[in-house]
MILO-963583 format. One line per 8 residues: number of its first residue (from 1); for each residue x, y, z of C-alpha. Coordinates in steps of 0.1 Angstrom, whole numbers. Example, Ala and Ser with C-alpha at 12.3 -4.5 7.8 and 13.67 -1.06 7.14 Angstrom:
BEGIN
1	123 -45 78  137 -11 71 .
# end
This chain:
BEGIN
1	-551 2386 2991  -553 2349 3008  -552 2346 3043  -514 2330 3043  -511 2363 3030  -531 2387 3047  -511 2371 3078  -481 2368 3069 .
9	-485 2407 3064  -495 2411 3101  -471 2394 3115  -442 2413 3097  -460 2446 3110  -459 2435 3145  -418 2425 3140  -416 2457 3130 .
17	-435 2476 3155  -415 2455 3184  -380 2460 3167  -398 2496 3173  -398 2494 3207  -373 2473 3211  -347 2502 3201  -365 2532 3210 .
25	-360 2518 3249  -331 2511 3237  -316 2537 3228  -335 2554 3261  -310 2532 3289  -277 2545 3262  -282 2578 3265  -296 2575 3307 .
33	-262 2552 3313  -237 2577 3295  -261 2608 3313  -249 2594 3341  -214 2586 3335  -206 2624 3326  -229 2635 3352  -207 2611 3382 .
41	-173 2629 3371  -182 2658 3374  -191 2648 3404  -166 2633 3412  -142 2665 3399  -165 2689 3422  -164 2666 3449  -131 2659 3448 .
49	-114 2699 3446  -140 2699 3480  -124 2679 3497  -88 2690 3488  -92 2721 3495  -99 2709 3527  -70 2690 3534  -96 2654 3531 .
57	-75 2625 3514  -100 2604 3506  -106 2613 3465  -118 2589 3439  -100 2580 3403  -117 2591 3376  -112 2563 3350  -134 2534 3337 .
65	-141 2517 3367  -155 2544 3390  -173 2558 3358  -185 2526 3346  -199 2521 3389  -220 2551 3384  -233 2546 3353  -252 2515 3362 .
73	-261 2520 3394  -263 2562 3397  -262 2585 3425  -258 2547 3452  -228 2542 3427  -214 2575 3432  -220 2572 3477  -202 2530 3467 .
81	-170 2545 3453  -168 2573 3479  -174 2549 3508  -144 2524 3491  -124 2555 3495  -132 2565 3523  -127 2532 3544  -100 2524 3524 .
89	-80 2554 3552  -96 2539 3577 .
# end
């Protein structure tokens, strides 16, 4: 095996390893985002049910905007959508 072939083989192997690591990190991000969206929607549903039982009007709709904000921001996003709903009541 010549030096050029060995160097090319090493570069190809490094690129393959980097692609595998990038895909793994990307999949973790996507799965984390989807889980936050699902748990956020469930949280909105239960908190809305609690607010209805208590007679409060600060309800948040379950739509792509609210669930997307929760998916990106997590718990602060959940608090943000309810803070906006409470602010609109004032």
